[in-house]
C-alpha positions in Angstrom: 17.1 21.3 -12.9 14.3 22.4 -10.8 10.6 21.7 -11.0 7.8 23.7 -9.4 5.5 21.6 -7.3 2.2 22.8 -6.1 1.4 22.5 -2.4 -0.8 19.6 -1.3 -4.0 20.8 0.3 -6.3 18.2 1.7 -9.9 19.2 1.5 -11.9 16.6 3.4 -13.6 16.6 6.7 -12.2 14.2 9.3 -15.7 14.0 10.8 -17.0 12.3 7.6 -14.7 9.3 7.9 -16.5 6.0 8.1 -14.8 4.0 10.9 -16.8 1.0 12.1 -15.4 0.7 15.6 -16.2 3.5 18.1 -13.0 3.1 20.1 -10.8 3.3 16.9 -12.8 6.3 15.7 -12.3 8.1 19.0 -8.6 7.4 18.8 -8.1 8.3 15.2 -10.2 11.5 14.9 -7.9 13.8 16.9 -4.9 12.3 15.1 -6.4 12.9 11.6 -7.3 16.5 12.7 -3.8 17.2 13.9 -2.1 15.7 10.8 -4.5 17.7 8.5 -3.7 20.8 10.4 0.1 20.2 10.2 0.0 19.4 6.5 -2.1 22.5 5.7 0.0 24.7 8.0 3.3 23.5 6.4 2.0 24.5 3.0 1.9 28.2 4.0 5.6 28.5 3.9 8.1 29.4 6.7 6.9 31.2 9.7 8.0 34.6 10.8 9.1 33.4 14.2 12.7 33.5 15.2 14.4 30.1 15.2 15.8 28.6 18.4 13.0 30.1 20.6 11.3 27.4 22.5 9.2 27.2 25.6 10.8 27.5 28.9 11.9 24.2 30.4 9.3 24.2 33.2 6.4 24.9 30.8 7.6 22.2 28.5 8.0 19.7 31.4 4.5 20.6 32.6 3.1 20.0 29.1 4.8 16.6 28.8 3.5 15.7 32.3 -0.1 16.7 31.3 0.1 14.8 28.0 1.3 11.7 29.8 -1.5 11.9 32.4 -4.0 12.3 29.5 -2.5 9.2 27.9 -2.8 7.3 31.1 -6.4 8.4 31.6 -7.4 7.5 28.0 -5.6 4.1 28.2 -7.4 3.2 31.4 -10.8 4.2 29.9 -10.2 2.2 26.8 -9.0 -0.8 28.9 -12.3 -0.7 30.8 -14.3 -0.7 27.5 -12.3 -3.4 25.7 -12.5 -6.9 26.9 -10.3 -8.2 24.2 -7.3 -6.0 25.0 -7.9 -5.3 28.6 -4.9 -7.2 30.1 -2.4 -5.8 27.5 -3.7 -2.2 27.9 -3.6 -2.3 31.7 0.0 -3.6 31.5 1.0 -0.9 29.0 -0.6 1.8 31.1 1.1 0.6 34.3 4.5 0.4 32.4 4.1 4.0 31.2 3.0 5.1 34.7 6.1 3.5 36.3 8.7 4.4 33.7 7.2 7.8 32.7 6.7 9.1 36.2 9.9 7.7 37.7 12.4 8.3 34.9 11.2 11.1 32.8 9.8 13.4 35.4 12.2 12.8 38.2 15.3 12.9 36.0 14.0 15.6 33.8 13.3 18.0 36.6 17.0 18.2 37.4 17.5 20.3 34.2 14.7 22.8 35.0 
């Protein structure tokens, strides 16, 4: 027994969300945009790209490294703006900096 389902298409503007805290709004806006894009893209059906084709290892490693650096920069910026969570955010950023840089990048580069 099969049933036809129509694709879910979200038609709302992430910019029109009412979020009361500026820091939370800044954090959530890109996430909402990315999720909306993913949901709307997945409704278009399978892509014509060949499966099993991914980025070269050095390109992927550079992307992860850049994303981690962006995360660290944003975390430090938010820690400076937030007095309530400053200690926890600084500790989390330092932990990511130590673990991410040492383990992921150094060990990951062996496979490139």
